VOVO-847483 format. One record per residue (C-alpha): residue number from 1; x, y, z; residue in one letter. Coordinates in steps of 0.2 Angstrom, whole numbers, m for minus. Layout:
VOVO-847483
<node pos="NUM" x="X" y="Y" z="Z" code="a"/>
...
This chain:
VOVO-847483
<node pos="1" x="m84" y="m96" z="39" code="m"/>
<node pos="2" x="m94" y="m93" z="23" code="t"/>
<node pos="3" x="m93" y="m76" z="14" code="p"/>
<node pos="4" x="m112" y="m73" z="19" code="l"/>
<node pos="5" x="m108" y="m75" z="37" code="v"/>
<node pos="6" x="m93" y="m65" z="36" code="l"/>
<node pos="7" x="m102" y="m51" z="27" code="a"/>
<node pos="8" x="m114" y="m49" z="41" code="a"/>
<node pos="9" x="m102" y="m50" z="55" code="i"/>
<node pos="10" x="m100" y="m32" z="57" code="l"/>
<node pos="11" x="m118" y="m28" z="54" code="a"/>
<node pos="12" x="m122" y="m35" z="71" code="y"/>
<node pos="13" x="m108" y="m26" z="80" code="a"/>
<node pos="14" x="m114" y="m14" z="93" code="p"/>
<node pos="15" x="m115" y="4" z="88" code="t"/>
<node pos="16" x="m108" y="10" z="105" code="t"/>
<node pos="17" x="m91" y="3" z="109" code="f"/>
<node pos="18" x="m83" y="m2" z="126" code="a"/>
<node pos="19" x="m65" y="3" z="126" code="q"/>
<node pos="20" x="m49" y="1" z="136" code="e"/>
<node pos="21" x="m40" y="11" z="141" code="p"/>
<node pos="22" x="m47" y="28" z="141" code="s"/>
<node pos="23" x="m38" y="39" z="129" code="a"/>
<node pos="24" x="m37" y="58" z="129" code="t"/>
<node pos="25" x="m39" y="64" z="111" code="v"/>
<node pos="26" x="m36" y="81" z="103" code="d"/>
<node pos="27" x="m53" y="85" z="95" code="t"/>
<node pos="28" x="m47" y="100" z="85" code="a"/>
<node pos="29" x="m49" y="97" z="66" code="p"/>
<node pos="30" x="m32" y="90" z="60" code="a"/>
<node pos="31" x="m32" y="102" z="44" code="y"/>
<node pos="32" x="m31" y="118" z="55" code="t"/>
<node pos="33" x="m15" y="112" z="62" code="k"/>
<node pos="34" x="m7" y="106" z="45" code="s"/>
<node pos="35" x="7" y="118" z="38" code="v"/>
<node pos="36" x="0" y="117" z="20" code="d"/>
<node pos="37" x="m17" y="123" z="27" code="f"/>
<node pos="38" x="m9" y="138" z="36" code="k"/>
<node pos="39" x="2" y="142" z="21" code="v"/>
<node pos="40" x="m13" y="144" z="9" code="v"/>
<node pos="41" x="m23" y="153" z="23" code="k"/>
<node pos="42" x="m8" y="165" z="24" code="w"/>
<node pos="43" x="m9" y="169" z="5" code="a"/>
<node pos="44" x="m28" y="169" z="4" code="l"/>
<node pos="45" x="m34" y="174" z="22" code="p"/>
<node pos="46" x="m52" y="178" z="16" code="t"/>
<node pos="47" x="m55" y="160" z="10" code="l"/>
<node pos="48" x="m66" y="149" z="21" code="g"/>
<node pos="49" x="m59" y="133" z="28" code="d"/>
<node pos="50" x="m68" y="122" z="15" code="n"/>
<node pos="51" x="m62" y="133" z="1" code="d"/>
<node pos="52" x="m44" y="131" z="7" code="v"/>
<node pos="53" x="m46" y="112" z="8" code="l"/>
<node pos="54" x="m52" y="113" z="m10" code="d"/>
<node pos="55" x="m37" y="122" z="m15" code="v"/>
<node pos="56" x="m25" y="109" z="m6" code="l"/>
<node pos="57" x="m35" y="95" z="m14" code="a"/>
<node pos="58" x="m32" y="102" z="m32" code="d"/>
<node pos="59" x="m14" y="106" z="m29" code="i"/>
<node pos="60" x="m12" y="88" z="m23" code="e"/>
<node pos="61" x="m20" y="81" z="m38" code="y"/>
<node pos="62" x="m11" y="93" z="m51" code="e"/>
<node pos="63" x="6" y="91" z="m42" code="s"/>
<node pos="64" x="5" y="72" z="m44" code="y"/>
<node pos="65" x="m2" y="74" z="m62" code="r"/>
<node pos="66" x="13" y="84" z="m67" code="y"/>
<node pos="67" x="26" y="77" z="m55" code="g"/>
<node pos="68" x="30" y="93" z="m45" code="v"/>
<node pos="69" x="35" y="90" z="m27" code="n"/>
<node pos="70" x="19" y="94" z="m17" code="y"/>
<node pos="71" x="27" y="105" z="m4" code="e"/>
<node pos="72" x="36" y="115" z="m17" code="f"/>
<node pos="73" x="19" y="117" z="m27" code="a"/>
<node pos="74" x="10" y="123" z="m12" code="v"/>
<node pos="75" x="24" y="136" z="m9" code="a"/>
<node pos="76" x="24" y="142" z="m27" code="v"/>
<node pos="77" x="5" y="143" z="m28" code="v"/>
<node pos="78" x="4" y="152" z="m11" code="a"/>
<node pos="79" x="18" y="164" z="m15" code="a"/>
<node pos="80" x="9" y="169" z="m32" code="e"/>
<node pos="81" x="m8" y="170" z="m24" code="a"/>
<node pos="82" x="m1" y="182" z="m10" code="s"/>
<node pos="83" x="3" y="196" z="m24" code="f"/>
<node pos="84" x="m13" y="206" z="m27" code="t"/>
<node pos="85" x="m17" y="208" z="m46" code="n"/>
<node pos="86" x="m1" y="200" z="m52" code="r"/>
<node pos="87" x="0" y="184" z="m63" code="i"/>
<node pos="88" x="16" y="174" z="m66" code="a"/>
<node pos="89" x="22" y="177" z="m84" code="v"/>
<node pos="90" x="23" y="159" z="m87" code="g"/>
<node pos="91" x="4" y="157" z="m84" code="r"/>
<node pos="92" x="1" y="173" z="m93" code="k"/>
<node pos="93" x="9" y="167" z="m109" code="r"/>
<node pos="94" x="m1" y="151" z="m110" code="n"/>
<node pos="95" x="m17" y="160" z="m106" code="v"/>
<node pos="96" x="m13" y="173" z="m120" code="d"/>
<node pos="97" x="m9" y="159" z="m132" code="i"/>
<node pos="98" x="m25" y="150" z="m128" code="a"/>
<node pos="99" x="m36" y="166" z="m130" code="r"/>
<node pos="100" x="m27" y="170" z="m147" code="l"/>
<node pos="101" x="m30" y="153" z="m154" code="m"/>
<node pos="102" x="m49" y="152" z="m148" code="t"/>
<node pos="103" x="m52" y="170" z="m152" code="k"/>
<node pos="104" x="m59" y="172" z="m135" code="s"/>
<node pos="105" x="m55" y="182" z="m119" code="g"/>
<node pos="106" x="m53" y="199" z="m125" code="g"/>
<node pos="107" x="m50" y="210" z="m110" code="r"/>
<node pos="108" x="m56" y="198" z="m98" code="a"/>
<node pos="109" x="m46" y="197" z="m82" code="p"/>
<node pos="110" x="m33" y="183" z="m80" code="y"/>
<node pos="111" x="m38" y="168" z="m69" code="p"/>
<node pos="112" x="m31" y="167" z="m52" code="s"/>
<node pos="113" x="m18" y="154" z="m49" code="v"/>
<node pos="114" x="m30" y="144" z="m38" code="t"/>
<node pos="115" x="m42" y="143" z="m53" code="d"/>
<node pos="116" x="m28" y="139" z="m65" code="d"/>
<node pos="117" x="m18" y="126" z="m56" code="l"/>
<node pos="118" x="m15" y="114" z="m71" code="a"/>
<node pos="119" x="m8" y="128" z="m81" code="n"/>
<node pos="120" x="3" y="134" z="m66" code="a"/>
<node pos="121" x="10" y="117" z="m62" code="l"/>
<node pos="122" x="13" y="111" z="m80" code="s"/>
<node pos="123" x="22" y="127" z="m84" code="t"/>
<node pos="124" x="32" y="125" z="m68" code="l"/>
<node pos="125" x="36" y="107" z="m72" code="d"/>
<node pos="126" x="42" y="112" z="m89" code="d"/>
<node pos="127" x="54" y="125" z="m82" code="m"/>
<node pos="128" x="61" y="114" z="m69" code="l"/>
<node pos="129" x="65" y="102" z="m82" code="r"/>
<node pos="130" x="74" y="114" z="m94" code="t"/>
<node pos="131" x="82" y="128" z="m83" code="e"/>
<node pos="132" x="99" y="126" z="m76" code="e"/>
<node pos="133" x="93" y="128" z="m58" code="s"/>
<node pos="134" x="77" y="129" z="m48" code="t"/>
<node pos="135" x="80" y="148" z="m44" code="e"/>
<node pos="136" x="82" y="151" z="m63" code="v"/>
<node pos="137" x="66" y="142" z="m66" code="a"/>
<node pos="138" x="57" y="152" z="m53" code="l"/>
<node pos="139" x="63" y="168" z="m61" code="r"/>
<node pos="140" x="57" y="162" z="m78" code="e"/>
<node pos="141" x="40" y="157" z="m71" code="y"/>
<node pos="142" x="37" y="174" z="m63" code="w"/>
<node pos="143" x="46" y="187" z="m73" code="a"/>
<node pos="144" x="51" y="193" z="m90" code="d"/>
<node pos="145" x="66" y="204" z="m89" code="s"/>
<node pos="146" x="66" y="208" z="m108" code="a"/>
<node pos="147" x="49" y="216" z="m106" code="r"/>
<node pos="148" x="52" y="222" z="m88" code="d"/>
<node pos="149" x="37" y="212" z="m83" code="y"/>
<node pos="150" x="36" y="208" z="m64" code="n"/>
<node pos="151" x="55" y="212" z="m62" code="t"/>
<node pos="152" x="51" y="223" z="m48" code="d"/>
<node pos="153" x="44" y="209" z="m38" code="t"/>
<node pos="154" x="54" y="194" z="m43" code="v"/>
<node pos="155" x="66" y="194" z="m28" code="a"/>
<node pos="156" x="51" y="195" z="m16" code="e"/>
<node pos="157" x="42" y="181" z="m25" code="f"/>
<node pos="158" x="57" y="170" z="m24" code="i"/>
<node pos="159" x="59" y="175" z="m5" code="r"/>
<node pos="160" x="41" y="170" z="m2" code="r"/>
<node pos="161" x="43" y="154" z="m11" code="v"/>
<node pos="162" x="58" y="150" z="m1" code="g"/>
<node pos="163" x="50" y="155" z="16" code="e"/>
<node pos="164" x="35" y="145" z="13" code="k"/>
<node pos="165" x="44" y="130" z="7" code="y"/>
<node pos="166" x="55" y="130" z="22" code="a"/>
<node pos="167" x="40" y="130" z="33" code="l"/>
<node pos="168" x="33" y="115" z="23" code="m"/>
<node pos="169" x="49" y="106" z="26" code="e"/>
<node pos="170" x="48" y="108" z="45" code="g"/>
<node pos="171" x="57" y="124" z="49" code="f"/>
<node pos="172" x="49" y="136" z="62" code="s"/>
<node pos="173" x="43" y="153" z="55" code="e"/>
<node pos="174" x="58" y="162" z="62" code="q"/>
<node pos="175" x="70" y="149" z="55" code="e"/>
<node pos="176" x="61" y="150" z="38" code="a"/>
<node pos="177" x="63" y="168" z="37" code="q"/>
<node pos="178" x="82" y="167" z="42" code="e"/>
<node pos="179" x="86" y="152" z="31" code="n"/>
<node pos="180" x="76" y="154" z="15" code="y"/>
<node pos="181" x="91" y="159" z="5" code="l"/>
<node pos="182" x="99" y="142" z="10" code="r"/>
<node pos="183" x="83" y="133" z="6" code="e"/>
<node pos="184" x="82" y="140" z="m11" code="i"/>
<node pos="185" x="98" y="131" z="m16" code="q"/>
<node pos="186" x="89" y="114" z="m10" code="q"/>
<node pos="187" x="73" y="116" z="m19" code="f"/>
<node pos="188" x="67" y="100" z="m27" code="p"/>
<node pos="189" x="72" y="100" z="m45" code="s"/>
<node pos="190" x="59" y="87" z="m50" code="k"/>
<node pos="191" x="45" y="77" z="m44" code="g"/>
<node pos="192" x="41" y="68" z="m28" code="a"/>
<node pos="193" x="49" y="51" z="m32" code="e"/>
<node pos="194" x="63" y="54" z="m19" code="d"/>
<node pos="195" x="52" y="56" z="m4" code="i"/>
<node pos="196" x="58" y="45" z="9" code="p"/>
<node pos="197" x="46" y="33" z="17" code="f"/>
<node pos="198" x="58" y="22" z="27" code="n"/>
<node pos="199" x="56" y="30" z="44" code="v"/>
<node pos="200" x="51" y="25" z="61" code="n"/>
<node pos="201" x="33" y="22" z="66" code="e"/>
<node pos="202" x="26" y="38" z="73" code="m"/>
<node pos="203" x="24" y="35" z="92" code="p"/>
<node pos="204" x="11" y="48" z="95" code="n"/>
<node pos="205" x="m1" y="38" z="84" code="l"/>
<node pos="206" x="4" y="21" z="92" code="t"/>
<node pos="207" x="0" y="29" z="109" code="k"/>
<node pos="208" x="m18" y="34" z="103" code="q"/>
<node pos="209" x="m23" y="16" z="99" code="l"/>
<node pos="210" x="m37" y="10" z="109" code="v"/>
<node pos="211" x="m44" y="m8" z="110" code="r"/>
<node pos="212" x="m63" y="m9" z="107" code="y"/>
<node pos="213" x="m73" y="m24" z="111" code="d"/>
<node pos="214" x="m77" y="m27" z="93" code="v"/>
<node pos="215" x="m59" y="m28" z="88" code="e"/>
<node pos="216" x="m60" y="m47" z="85" code="p"/>
<node pos="217" x="m74" y="m46" z="72" code="q"/>
<node pos="218" x="m64" y="m33" z="63" code="y"/>
<node pos="219" x="m48" y="m43" z="63" code="s"/>
<node pos="220" x="m58" y="m58" z="56" code="d"/>
<node pos="221" x="m64" y="m47" z="41" code="v"/>
<node pos="222" x="m46" y="m42" z="38" code="a"/>
<node pos="223" x="m40" y="m60" z="38" code="r"/>
<node pos="224" x="m54" y="m65" z="27" code="y"/>
<node pos="225" x="m48" y="m54" z="13" code="f"/>
<node pos="226" x="m30" y="m57" z="17" code="n"/>
<node pos="227" x="m27" y="m75" z="25" code="p"/>
<node pos="228" x="m8" y="m71" z="25" code="n"/>
<node pos="229" x="m10" y="m58" z="39" code="l"/>
<node pos="230" x="m4" y="m64" z="56" code="t"/>
<node pos="231" x="m15" y="m62" z="71" code="d"/>
<node pos="232" x="m5" y="m47" z="77" code="d"/>
<node pos="233" x="m6" y="m39" z="60" code="e"/>
<node pos="234" x="m24" y="m41" z="59" code="a"/>
<node pos="235" x="m27" y="m34" z="76" code="s"/>
<node pos="236" x="m16" y="m19" z="73" code="k"/>
<node pos="237" x="m26" y="m15" z="57" code="i"/>
<node pos="238" x="m43" y="m17" z="66" code="a"/>
<node pos="239" x="m37" y="m7" z="81" code="r"/>
<node pos="240" x="m31" y="7" z="70" code="s"/>
<node pos="241" x="m47" y="7" z="60" code="v"/>
<node pos="242" x="m58" y="8" z="75" code="l"/>
<node pos="243" x="m47" y="20" z="85" code="t"/>
<node pos="244" x="m46" y="34" z="71" code="f"/>
<node pos="245" x="m64" y="32" z="65" code="s"/>
<node pos="246" x="m71" y="33" z="82" code="m"/>
<node pos="247" x="m61" y="49" z="85" code="q"/>
<node pos="248" x="m72" y="57" z="71" code="t"/>
<node pos="249" x="m90" y="61" z="72" code="d"/>
<node pos="250" x="m93" y="55" z="54" code="t"/>
<node pos="251" x="m82" y="41" z="48" code="v"/>
<node pos="252" x="m90" y="24" z="50" code="d"/>
<node pos="253" x="m76" y="11" z="53" code="p"/>
<node pos="254" x="m85" y="m1" z="42" code="r"/>
<node pos="255" x="m83" y="11" z="27" code="l"/>
<node pos="256" x="m64" y="11" z="31" code="v"/>
<node pos="257" x="m64" y="m8" z="31" code="m"/>
<node pos="258" x="m74" y="m8" z="14" code="a"/>
<node pos="259" x="m62" y="4" z="6" code="l"/>
<node pos="260" x="m46" y="m5" z="11" code="i"/>
<node pos="261" x="m54" y="m21" z="5" code="a"/>
<node pos="262" x="m57" y="m13" z="m12" code="a"/>
<node pos="263" x="m40" y="m4" z="m13" code="e"/>
<node pos="264" x="m28" y="m18" z="m7" code="s"/>
<node pos="265" x="m37" y="m33" z="0" code="r"/>
<node pos="266" x="m28" y="m29" z="16" code="f"/>
<node pos="267" x="m11" y="m31" z="9" code="r"/>
<node pos="268" x="0" y="m18" z="19" code="p"/>
<node pos="269" x="14" y="m18" z="6" code="r"/>
<node pos="270" x="3" y="m16" z="m9" code="a"/>
<node pos="271" x="9" y="m4" z="m22" code="v"/>
<node pos="272" x="0" y="1" z="m38" code="s"/>
<node pos="273" x="6" y="5" z="m55" code="k"/>
<node pos="274" x="3" y="23" z="m51" code="k"/>
<node pos="275" x="13" y="22" z="m35" code="g"/>
<node pos="276" x="m1" y="21" z="m23" code="a"/>
<node pos="277" x="5" y="13" z="m7" code="m"/>
<node pos="278" x="m1" y="2" z="7" code="g"/>
<node pos="279" x="m18" y="m3" z="14" code="l"/>
<node pos="280" x="m28" y="12" z="8" code="a"/>
<node pos="281" x="m17" y="15" z="m8" code="q"/>
<node pos="282" x="m11" y="32" z="m3" code="l"/>
<node pos="283" x="m3" y="43" z="m16" code="m"/>
<node pos="284" x="14" y="51" z="m11" code="p"/>
<node pos="285" x="7" y="68" z="m11" code="a"/>
<node pos="286" x="m7" y="63" z="1" code="t"/>
<node pos="287" x="5" y="55" z="12" code="v"/>
<node pos="288" x="17" y="70" z="13" code="k"/>
<node pos="289" x="2" y="82" z="15" code="s"/>
<node pos="290" x="m3" y="74" z="31" code="h"/>
<node pos="291" x="14" y="73" z="38" code="g"/>
<node pos="292" x="16" y="54" z="37" code="i"/>
<node pos="293" x="32" y="47" z="29" code="r"/>
<node pos="294" x="30" y="28" z="31" code="d"/>
<node pos="295" x="15" y="24" z="20" code="a"/>
<node pos="296" x="17" y="5" z="23" code="f"/>
<node pos="297" x="15" y="6" z="41" code="d"/>
<node pos="298" x="m3" y="0" z="44" code="p"/>
<node pos="299" x="m6" y="13" z="58" code="i"/>
<node pos="300" x="0" y="28" z="49" code="q"/>
<node pos="301" x="m9" y="22" z="33" code="n"/>
<node pos="302" x="m26" y="20" z="41" code="v"/>
<node pos="303" x="m24" y="36" z="50" code="y"/>
<node pos="304" x="m22" y="46" z="34" code="v"/>
<node pos="305" x="m36" y="36" z="26" code="c"/>
<node pos="306" x="m48" y="41" z="39" code="v"/>
<node pos="307" x="m43" y="59" z="39" code="k"/>
<node pos="308" x="m45" y="60" z="20" code="y"/>
<node pos="309" x="m62" y="52" z="22" code="l"/>
<node pos="310" x="m67" y="64" z="36" code="e"/>
<node pos="311" x="m62" y="79" z="25" code="r"/>
<node pos="312" x="m72" y="72" z="10" code="e"/>
<node pos="313" x="m87" y="68" z="21" code="i"/>
<node pos="314" x="m87" y="86" z="28" code="d"/>
<node pos="315" x="m86" y="92" z="10" code="r"/>
<node pos="316" x="m100" y="81" z="2" code="w"/>
<node pos="317" x="m110" y="76" z="17" code="g"/>
<node pos="318" x="m125" y="87" z="13" code="g"/>
<node pos="319" x="m128" y="79" z="m4" code="r"/>
<node pos="320" x="m140" y="64" z="m7" code="s"/>
<node pos="321" x="m127" y="55" z="m16" code="n"/>
<node pos="322" x="m113" y="60" z="m3" code="w"/>
<node pos="323" x="m106" y="42" z="m2" code="l"/>
<node pos="324" x="m103" y="41" z="m21" code="d"/>
<node pos="325" x="m95" y="58" z="m21" code="l"/>
<node pos="326" x="m84" y="54" z="m6" code="v"/>
<node pos="327" x="m77" y="38" z="m14" code="l"/>
<node pos="328" x="m75" y="46" z="m31" code="a"/>
<node pos="329" x="m65" y="60" z="m23" code="s"/>
<node pos="330" x="m54" y="48" z="m14" code="y"/>
<node pos="331" x="m50" y="39" z="m30" code="n"/>
<node pos="332" x="m50" y="53" z="m43" code="a"/>
<node pos="333" x="m48" y="69" z="m32" code="g"/>
<node pos="334" x="m62" y="82" z="m27" code="s"/>
<node pos="335" x="m57" y="93" z="m42" code="g"/>
<node pos="336" x="m62" y="80" z="m54" code="a"/>
<node pos="337" x="m79" y="77" z="m45" code="v"/>
<node pos="338" x="m82" y="96" z="m46" code="r"/>
<node pos="339" x="m77" y="96" z="m64" code="k"/>
<node pos="340" x="m90" y="83" z="m69" code="y"/>
<node pos="341" x="m103" y="87" z="m56" code="g"/>
<node pos="342" x="m102" y="70" z="m49" code="g"/>
<node pos="343" x="m93" y="53" z="m51" code="v"/>
<node pos="344" x="m80" y="56" z="m65" code="p"/>
<node pos="345" x="m83" y="45" z="m81" code="p"/>
<node pos="346" x="m67" y="36" z="m77" code="y"/>
<node pos="347" x="m69" y="17" z="m78" code="s"/>
<node pos="348" x="m57" y="15" z="m63" code="e"/>
<node pos="349" x="m66" y="27" z="m52" code="t"/>
<node pos="350" x="m83" y="20" z="m57" code="k"/>
<node pos="351" x="m77" y="3" z="m53" code="s"/>
<node pos="352" x="m69" y="8" z="m36" code="f"/>
<node pos="353" x="m86" y="17" z="m31" code="v"/>
<node pos="354" x="m96" y="1" z="m35" code="h"/>
<node pos="355" x="m85" y="m11" z="m27" code="i"/>
<node pos="356" x="m82" y="m1" z="m11" code="t"/>
<node pos="357" x="m101" y="2" z="m9" code="k"/>
<node pos="358" x="m104" y="m17" z="m12" code="k"/>
<node pos="359" x="m92" y="m21" z="2" code="y"/>
<node pos="360" x="m99" y="m8" z="13" code="y"/>
<node pos="361" x="m117" y="m14" z="11" code="n"/>
<node pos="362" x="m112" y="m31" z="15" code="e"/>
<node pos="363" x="m102" y="m26" z="31" code="l"/>
<node pos="364" x="m118" y="m17" z="37" code="r"/>
<node pos="365" x="m129" y="m33" z="33" code="g"/>
<node pos="366" x="m137" y="m26" z="17" code="n"/>
<node pos="367" x="m136" y="m36" z="1" code="r"/>
């Protein structure tokens, strides 16, 4: 099979798919059920859903950048945001120093924690590295006892962090309220490097898989990029791409195939120098934020990839260059896309966008 024939193979696949067996799928947006979404919504109830997603995307990016455990970062940010007209002393000091050095700011209000995440998480990272315990680090981050700053709320701040962290770790709300003191002693001291990924395949995802009549064509594409795949492995990937894409109203399964080809060339065990894992090269924070722990399982990996694409398409879908923005967000984070008003000037991101679009156009029969 020549590359040209393979490139066009999905272009002539039917746009409506026969499927077997019929599956009952929960169509409620996945993000409304995620604990991290609910935690931020609790702290900032007036934010719209898309704004909450923006906050989570930024926390995800900055927590990875500074090596702070994602769940812990969400809990700390939410706890701080839940206090009206309060700012953590650690953030305040850095803002004051920056204003002094640049001779700017004056009496301008301090930025909210959600608009100052790089400062918040880099400060938290420093304190987690230097203080004797995580509880002490939280106290130092929030309050200054020598100046009696935030000392009246430090206990409540730590309580809220503990409660929300416990929720993020899987406790019920009642259990979180009852057990937050115990959980404080188990806060992560540093980073996400100890996240366990060696767990069993999620049965609920496996049960959702549906065989579509174009599965053989998608399997052929996977084997073209990775001839070492067995027939069963290629079929599992193809079935996952089709099932989870077809559960959405916006994600083209050919785009998912193109993205995986660009990211890993369909190697399920691929690991990048930055720690990205599996078919769609998922970062640890992305994996954990979607409740998936085995990043190397093709079914779970594809599921997260599709959900991430769905979120970014919802975010950028109204723009003329929506595909560029979606792919740039996947590679560099939506915060970077917003910062630069388009595809960030990173060579890796620009290359990724170019290659993925090239594969996508070929899989649709365009050259």
